[in-house]
N, CA, C and O atoms as CSV, one atom per row, in Angstrom:
chain,resi,resn,atom,element,x,y,z
A,1,MET,N,N,3.163,-0.416,13.751
A,1,MET,CA,C,3.157,0.242,12.460
A,1,MET,C,C,3.434,1.726,12.668
A,1,MET,O,O,2.837,2.365,13.534
A,2,ASN,N,N,4.326,2.253,11.882
A,2,ASN,CA,C,4.711,3.649,11.959
A,2,ASN,C,C,3.708,4.491,11.168
A,2,ASN,O,O,3.548,4.296,9.963
A,3,LEU,N,N,3.028,5.431,11.846
A,3,LEU,CA,C,2.011,6.240,11.180
A,3,LEU,C,C,2.599,7.175,10.133
A,3,LEU,O,O,1.941,7.487,9.141
A,4,GLU,N,N,3.836,7.625,10.345
A,4,GLU,CA,C,4.495,8.475,9.340
A,4,GLU,C,C,4.680,7.718,8.036
A,4,GLU,O,O,4.421,8.247,6.955
A,5,VAL,N,N,5.127,6.480,8.148
A,5,VAL,CA,C,5.338,5.643,6.962
A,5,VAL,C,C,3.999,5.365,6.293
A,5,VAL,O,O,3.903,5.372,5.066
A,6,LEU,N,N,2.968,5.121,7.093
A,6,LEU,CA,C,1.637,4.870,6.542
A,6,LEU,C,C,1.140,6.076,5.745
A,6,LEU,O,O,0.623,5.914,4.640
A,7,GLU,N,N,1.290,7.262,6.285
A,7,GLU,CA,C,0.850,8.474,5.577
A,7,GLU,C,C,1.661,8.693,4.297
A,7,GLU,O,O,1.113,9.105,3.274
A,8,LYS,N,N,2.947,8.421,4.357
A,8,LYS,CA,C,3.784,8.555,3.167
A,8,LYS,C,C,3.349,7.564,2.091
A,8,LYS,O,O,3.322,7.897,0.906
A,9,ALA,N,N,3.008,6.339,2.509
A,9,ALA,CA,C,2.519,5.332,1.562
A,9,ALA,C,C,1.176,5.758,0.981
A,9,ALA,O,O,0.908,5.516,-0.196
A,10,ARG,N,N,0.331,6.389,1.791
A,10,ARG,CA,C,-0.979,6.860,1.300
A,10,ARG,C,C,-0.830,7.975,0.279
A,10,ARG,O,O,-1.702,8.135,-0.575
A,11,THR,N,N,0.236,8.746,0.338
A,11,THR,CA,C,0.433,9.770,-0.689
A,11,THR,C,C,0.793,9.120,-2.027
A,11,THR,O,O,0.481,9.660,-3.088
A,12,ARG,N,N,1.445,7.968,-1.971
A,12,ARG,CA,C,1.804,7.243,-3.198
A,12,ARG,C,C,0.646,6.414,-3.732
A,12,ARG,O,O,0.471,6.295,-4.944
A,13,VAL,N,N,-0.153,5.835,-2.820
A,13,VAL,CA,C,-1.311,5.020,-3.195
A,13,VAL,C,C,-2.499,5.551,-2.393
A,13,VAL,O,O,-2.752,5.076,-1.286
A,14,PRO,N,N,-3.233,6.530,-2.933
A,14,PRO,CA,C,-4.288,7.193,-2.157
A,14,PRO,C,C,-5.511,6.322,-1.864
A,14,PRO,O,O,-6.244,6.612,-0.918
A,15,SER,N,N,-5.748,5.293,-2.624
A,15,SER,CA,C,-6.901,4.429,-2.394
A,15,SER,C,C,-6.560,3.400,-1.308
A,15,SER,O,O,-5.647,2.591,-1.474
A,16,ILE,N,N,-7.302,3.442,-0.202
A,16,ILE,CA,C,-7.047,2.537,0.912
A,16,ILE,C,C,-7.172,1.068,0.495
A,16,ILE,O,O,-6.298,0.272,0.837
A,17,PRO,N,N,-8.236,0.677,-0.237
A,17,PRO,CA,C,-8.324,-0.730,-0.642
A,17,PRO,C,C,-7.134,-1.184,-1.499
A,17,PRO,O,O,-6.647,-2.303,-1.341
A,18,VAL,N,N,-6.674,-0.328,-2.392
A,18,VAL,CA,C,-5.527,-0.677,-3.234
A,18,VAL,C,C,-4.270,-0.780,-2.380
A,18,VAL,O,O,-3.461,-1.686,-2.576
A,19,LEU,N,N,-4.100,0.140,-1.436
A,19,LEU,CA,C,-2.930,0.105,-0.554
A,19,LEU,C,C,-2.927,-1.170,0.297
A,19,LEU,O,O,-1.889,-1.813,0.448
A,20,VAL,N,N,-4.071,-1.528,0.843
A,20,VAL,CA,C,-4.163,-2.746,1.658
A,20,VAL,C,C,-3.803,-3.965,0.815
A,20,VAL,O,O,-3.050,-4.829,1.264
A,21,ASN,N,N,-4.335,-4.039,-0.400
A,21,ASN,CA,C,-4.028,-5.174,-1.272
A,21,ASN,C,C,-2.559,-5.214,-1.653
A,21,ASN,O,O,-1.959,-6.287,-1.724
A,22,LEU,N,N,-1.980,-4.049,-1.899
A,22,LEU,CA,C,-0.576,-3.984,-2.274
A,22,LEU,C,C,0.321,-4.436,-1.118
A,22,LEU,O,O,1.272,-5.190,-1.329
A,23,VAL,N,N,0.022,-3.979,0.098
A,23,VAL,CA,C,0.796,-4.406,1.272
A,23,VAL,C,C,0.632,-5.903,1.463
A,23,VAL,O,O,1.603,-6.602,1.752
A,24,SER,N,N,-0.584,-6.403,1.304
A,24,SER,CA,C,-0.842,-7.825,1.474
A,24,SER,C,C,-0.060,-8.673,0.470
A,24,SER,O,O,0.567,-9.666,0.841
A,25,GLN,N,N,-0.103,-8.277,-0.791
A,25,GLN,CA,C,0.608,-9.031,-1.825
A,25,GLN,C,C,2.111,-9.010,-1.598
A,25,GLN,O,O,2.775,-10.038,-1.732
A,26,ARG,N,N,2.649,-7.851,-1.256
A,26,ARG,CA,C,4.094,-7.748,-1.042
A,26,ARG,C,C,4.521,-8.524,0.203
A,26,ARG,O,O,5.592,-9.131,0.217
A,27,THR,N,N,3.689,-8.509,1.249
A,27,THR,CA,C,3.982,-9.271,2.463
A,27,THR,C,C,4.021,-10.766,2.150
A,27,THR,O,O,4.892,-11.481,2.646
A,28,LYS,N,N,3.093,-11.235,1.338
A,28,LYS,CA,C,3.090,-12.645,0.935
A,28,LYS,C,C,4.378,-12.992,0.188
A,28,LYS,O,O,4.960,-14.055,0.403
A,29,GLN,N,N,4.812,-12.100,-0.680
A,29,GLN,CA,C,6.059,-12.339,-1.418
A,29,GLN,C,C,7.244,-12.433,-0.459
A,29,GLN,O,O,8.087,-13.321,-0.589
A,30,LEU,N,N,7.303,-11.521,0.497
A,30,LEU,CA,C,8.397,-11.538,1.470
A,30,LEU,C,C,8.345,-12.801,2.330
A,30,LEU,O,O,9.386,-13.378,2.644
A,31,ASN,N,N,7.150,-13.230,2.709
A,31,ASN,CA,C,7.009,-14.452,3.507
A,31,ASN,C,C,7.420,-15.695,2.721
A,31,ASN,O,O,7.852,-16.687,3.310
A,32,ARG,N,N,7.288,-15.646,1.389
A,32,ARG,CA,C,7.706,-16.774,0.549
A,32,ARG,C,C,9.223,-16.794,0.344
A,32,ARG,O,O,9.760,-17.735,-0.239
A,33,GLY,N,N,9.898,-15.771,0.816
A,33,GLY,CA,C,11.351,-15.764,0.735
A,33,GLY,C,C,11.949,-14.768,-0.236
A,33,GLY,O,O,13.169,-14.726,-0.395
A,34,GLU,N,N,11.119,-13.959,-0.894
A,34,GLU,CA,C,11.687,-12.937,-1.771
A,34,GLU,C,C,12.447,-11.917,-0.937
A,34,GLU,O,O,12.087,-11.630,0.205
A,35,ARG,N,N,13.493,-11.384,-1.525
A,35,ARG,CA,C,14.338,-10.424,-0.808
A,35,ARG,C,C,13.671,-9.057,-0.766
A,35,ARG,O,O,13.058,-8.633,-1.746
A,36,PRO,N,N,13.786,-8.367,0.362
A,36,PRO,CA,C,13.241,-7.007,0.436
A,36,PRO,C,C,14.073,-6.048,-0.421
A,36,PRO,O,O,15.263,-6.266,-0.644
A,37,PHE,N,N,13.431,-4.999,-0.889
A,37,PHE,CA,C,14.104,-3.995,-1.711
A,37,PHE,C,C,14.890,-2.990,-0.885
A,37,PHE,O,O,15.660,-2.199,-1.429
A,38,LEU,N,N,14.695,-3.021,0.429
A,38,LEU,CA,C,15.467,-2.160,1.320
A,38,LEU,C,C,15.847,-2.946,2.555
A,38,LEU,O,O,15.247,-3.978,2.854
A,39,LYS,N,N,16.829,-2.465,3.259
A,39,LYS,CA,C,17.348,-3.184,4.424
A,39,LYS,C,C,16.351,-3.082,5.584
A,39,LYS,O,O,15.911,-1.986,5.932
A,40,PRO,N,N,15.997,-4.223,6.180
A,40,PRO,CA,C,15.120,-4.181,7.361
A,40,PRO,C,C,15.767,-3.374,8.489
A,40,PRO,O,O,16.989,-3.365,8.635
A,41,LEU,N,N,14.940,-2.705,9.275
A,41,LEU,CA,C,15.449,-1.893,10.388
A,41,LEU,C,C,16.024,-2.765,11.501
A,41,LEU,O,O,16.931,-2.346,12.220
A,42,SER,N,N,15.491,-3.978,11.638
A,42,SER,CA,C,16.018,-4.960,12.587
A,42,SER,C,C,15.646,-6.342,12.084
A,42,SER,O,O,14.821,-6.479,11.181
A,43,LYS,N,N,16.252,-7.367,12.665
A,43,LYS,CA,C,15.929,-8.717,12.214
A,43,LYS,C,C,14.538,-9.132,12.674
A,43,LYS,O,O,14.020,-10.155,12.226
A,44,PHE,N,N,13.926,-8.352,13.564
A,44,PHE,CA,C,12.585,-8.647,14.057
A,44,PHE,C,C,11.500,-7.794,13.400
A,44,PHE,O,O,10.328,-7.903,13.761
A,45,GLU,N,N,11.876,-6.947,12.440
A,45,GLU,CA,C,10.883,-6.090,11.787
A,45,GLU,C,C,9.863,-6.947,11.047
A,45,GLU,O,O,10.221,-7.870,10.316
A,46,ASP,N,N,8.594,-6.628,11.248
A,46,ASP,CA,C,7.509,-7.372,10.625
A,46,ASP,C,C,7.549,-7.192,9.102
A,46,ASP,O,O,7.883,-6.118,8.600
A,47,LYS,N,N,7.208,-8.247,8.389
A,47,LYS,CA,C,7.234,-8.209,6.919
A,47,LYS,C,C,6.261,-7.170,6.364
A,47,LYS,O,O,6.546,-6.541,5.345
A,48,SER,N,N,5.121,-6.984,7.020
A,48,SER,CA,C,4.166,-5.982,6.537
A,48,SER,C,C,4.716,-4.570,6.700
A,48,SER,O,O,4.419,-3.696,5.885
A,49,ASP,N,N,5.513,-4.332,7.743
A,49,ASP,CA,C,6.145,-3.021,7.911
A,49,ASP,C,C,7.195,-2.783,6.827
A,49,ASP,O,O,7.333,-1.667,6.325
A,50,ILE,N,N,7.924,-3.820,6.471
A,50,ILE,CA,C,8.901,-3.707,5.384
A,50,ILE,C,C,8.180,-3.379,4.083
A,50,ILE,O,O,8.601,-2.499,3.333
A,51,ALA,N,N,7.077,-4.104,3.819
A,51,ALA,CA,C,6.299,-3.867,2.598
A,51,ALA,C,C,5.779,-2.433,2.565
A,51,ALA,O,O,5.832,-1.777,1.524
A,52,LEU,N,N,5.282,-1.949,3.683
A,52,LEU,CA,C,4.761,-0.586,3.744
A,52,LEU,C,C,5.871,0.436,3.506
A,52,LEU,O,O,5.658,1.427,2.807
A,53,ARG,N,N,7.055,0.205,4.081
A,53,ARG,CA,C,8.175,1.121,3.840
A,53,ARG,C,C,8.594,1.097,2.368
A,53,ARG,O,O,8.928,2.139,1.805
A,54,GLU,N,N,8.578,-0.072,1.748
A,54,GLU,CA,C,8.922,-0.167,0.331
A,54,GLU,C,C,7.948,0.642,-0.517
A,54,GLU,O,O,8.359,1.323,-1.456
A,55,ILE,N,N,6.671,0.571,-0.192
A,55,ILE,CA,C,5.661,1.342,-0.923
A,55,ILE,C,C,5.879,2.833,-0.684
A,55,ILE,O,O,5.831,3.628,-1.622
A,56,ALA,N,N,6.116,3.209,0.564
A,56,ALA,CA,C,6.322,4.626,0.903
A,56,ALA,C,C,7.527,5.206,0.181
A,56,ALA,O,O,7.525,6.383,-0.179
A,57,GLU,N,N,8.558,4.393,-0.035
A,57,GLU,CA,C,9.769,4.855,-0.722
A,57,GLU,C,C,9.650,4.771,-2.243
A,57,GLU,O,O,10.564,5.173,-2.962
A,58,GLY,N,N,8.527,4.250,-2.729
A,58,GLY,CA,C,8.331,4.162,-4.172
A,58,GLY,C,C,9.020,2.971,-4.812
A,58,GLY,O,O,9.187,2.935,-6.032
A,59,LEU,N,N,9.423,1.997,-4.009
A,59,LEU,CA,C,10.103,0.825,-4.543
A,59,LEU,C,C,9.128,-0.239,-5.032
A,59,LEU,O,O,9.490,-1.107,-5.826
A,60,VAL,N,N,7.887,-0.166,-4.551
A,60,VAL,CA,C,6.820,-1.064,-4.990
A,60,VAL,C,C,5.668,-0.188,-5.439
A,60,VAL,O,O,5.248,0.713,-4.713
A,61,MET,N,N,5.159,-0.445,-6.626
A,61,MET,CA,C,4.085,0.377,-7.184
A,61,MET,C,C,2.875,-0.492,-7.487
A,61,MET,O,O,3.005,-1.684,-7.765
A,62,ALA,N,N,1.711,0.113,-7.429
A,62,ALA,CA,C,0.475,-0.591,-7.781
A,62,ALA,C,C,0.362,-0.652,-9.296
A,62,ALA,O,O,0.611,0.335,-9.988
A,63,GLY,N,N,-0.014,-1.812,-9.802
A,63,GLY,CA,C,-0.187,-1.979,-11.245
A,63,GLY,C,C,-1.628,-1.757,-11.650
A,63,GLY,O,O,-2.192,-2.537,-12.416
A,64,VAL,N,N,-2.231,-0.681,-11.129
A,64,VAL,CA,C,-3.617,-0.356,-11.449
A,64,VAL,C,C,-3.701,1.088,-11.914
A,64,VAL,O,O,-2.808,1.897,-11.661
A,65,ASP,N,N,-4.777,1.386,-12.587
A,65,ASP,CA,C,-5.030,2.744,-13.047
A,65,ASP,C,C,-5.650,3.525,-11.890
A,65,ASP,O,O,-6.854,3.425,-11.654
A,66,MET,N,N,-4.846,4.295,-11.172
A,66,MET,CA,C,-5.322,5.002,-9.988
A,66,MET,C,C,-6.393,6.030,-10.345
A,66,MET,O,O,-7.275,6.306,-9.532
A,67,GLN,N,N,-6.326,6.595,-11.541
A,67,GLN,CA,C,-7.350,7.541,-11.978
A,67,GLN,C,C,-8.703,6.836,-12.019
A,67,GLN,O,O,-9.702,7.393,-11.563
A,68,ALA,N,N,-8.748,5.624,-12.557
A,68,ALA,CA,C,-9.996,4.864,-12.632
A,68,ALA,C,C,-10.503,4.506,-11.238
A,68,ALA,O,O,-11.708,4.546,-10.987
A,69,VAL,N,N,-9.598,4.160,-10.334
A,69,VAL,CA,C,-9.994,3.825,-8.968
A,69,VAL,C,C,-10.592,5.049,-8.287
A,69,VAL,O,O,-11.626,4.945,-7.628
A,70,GLU,N,N,-9.952,6.208,-8.440
A,70,GLU,CA,C,-10.461,7.436,-7.834
A,70,GLU,C,C,-11.821,7.812,-8.399
A,70,GLU,O,O,-12.703,8.240,-7.655
A,71,GLU,N,N,-12.003,7.657,-9.715
A,71,GLU,CA,C,-13.301,7.956,-10.326
A,71,GLU,C,C,-14.369,7.005,-9.802
A,71,GLU,O,O,-15.497,7.420,-9.536
A,72,HIS,N,N,-14.020,5.740,-9.655
A,72,HIS,CA,C,-14.968,4.765,-9.125
A,72,HIS,C,C,-15.354,5.122,-7.689
A,72,HIS,O,O,-16.534,5.096,-7.338
A,73,ASP,N,N,-14.367,5.453,-6.862
A,73,ASP,CA,C,-14.639,5.826,-5.473
A,73,ASP,C,C,-15.508,7.075,-5.408
A,73,ASP,O,O,-16.404,7.171,-4.569
A,74,GLU,N,N,-15.242,8.033,-6.296
A,74,GLU,CA,C,-16.021,9.269,-6.317
A,74,GLU,C,C,-17.468,8.989,-6.703
A,74,GLU,O,O,-18.386,9.535,-6.091
A,75,LYS,N,N,-17.682,8.151,-7.707
A,75,LYS,CA,C,-19.049,7.803,-8.126
A,75,LYS,C,C,-19.781,7.090,-7.004
A,75,LYS,O,O,-20.950,7.376,-6.746
A,76,ARG,N,N,-19.105,6.161,-6.333
A,76,ARG,CA,C,-19.727,5.425,-5.240
A,76,ARG,C,C,-20.096,6.375,-4.112
A,76,ARG,O,O,-21.159,6.232,-3.508
A,77,THR,N,N,-19.238,7.338,-3.820
A,77,THR,CA,C,-19.510,8.301,-2.758
A,77,THR,C,C,-20.679,9.205,-3.134
A,77,THR,O,O,-21.547,9.475,-2.304
A,78,ARG,N,N,-20.705,9.674,-4.384
A,78,ARG,CA,C,-21.815,10.518,-4.823
A,78,ARG,C,C,-23.130,9.757,-4.756
A,78,ARG,O,O,-24.147,10.304,-4.329
A,79,TRP,N,N,-23.113,8.496,-5.175
A,79,TRP,CA,C,-24.324,7.703,-5.180
A,79,TRP,C,C,-24.832,7.489,-3.767
A,79,TRP,O,O,-26.036,7.572,-3.526
A,80,SER,N,N,-23.930,7.215,-2.824
A,80,SER,CA,C,-24.347,6.935,-1.449
A,80,SER,C,C,-24.908,8.181,-0.760
A,80,SER,O,O,-25.680,8.057,0.192
A,81,ARG,N,N,-24.538,9.371,-1.220
A,81,ARG,CA,C,-25.078,10.605,-0.626
A,81,ARG,C,C,-26.558,10.778,-0.962
A,81,ARG,O,O,-27.293,11.414,-0.207
A,82,HIS,N,N,-27.000,10.215,-2.095
A,82,HIS,CA,C,-28.374,10.409,-2.539
A,82,HIS,C,C,-29.325,9.359,-1.979
A,82,HIS,O,O,-30.534,9.432,-2.199
A,83,VAL,N,N,-28.794,8.405,-1.274
A,83,VAL,CA,C,-29.653,7.325,-0.761
A,83,VAL,C,C,-30.333,7.771,0.515
A,83,VAL,O,O,-31.099,7.010,1.105
């Protein structure tokens, strides 16, 4: 996995759980035979790497309210500090 691509994808989808789910869902689609939105770097490139590059390039987007996810993460973090 290319760390540069991972960081670029994290700028597009800042929530790690959402990013993991998005990569997982897109990888499943590619494994079922859906065509990638960009050309693979080689015929041996892993499907999860293709999915991550698609997210990093903005070709695949999360269908969630990222503001709500960030607020939820912030509340959970604040709550855990007081325990």
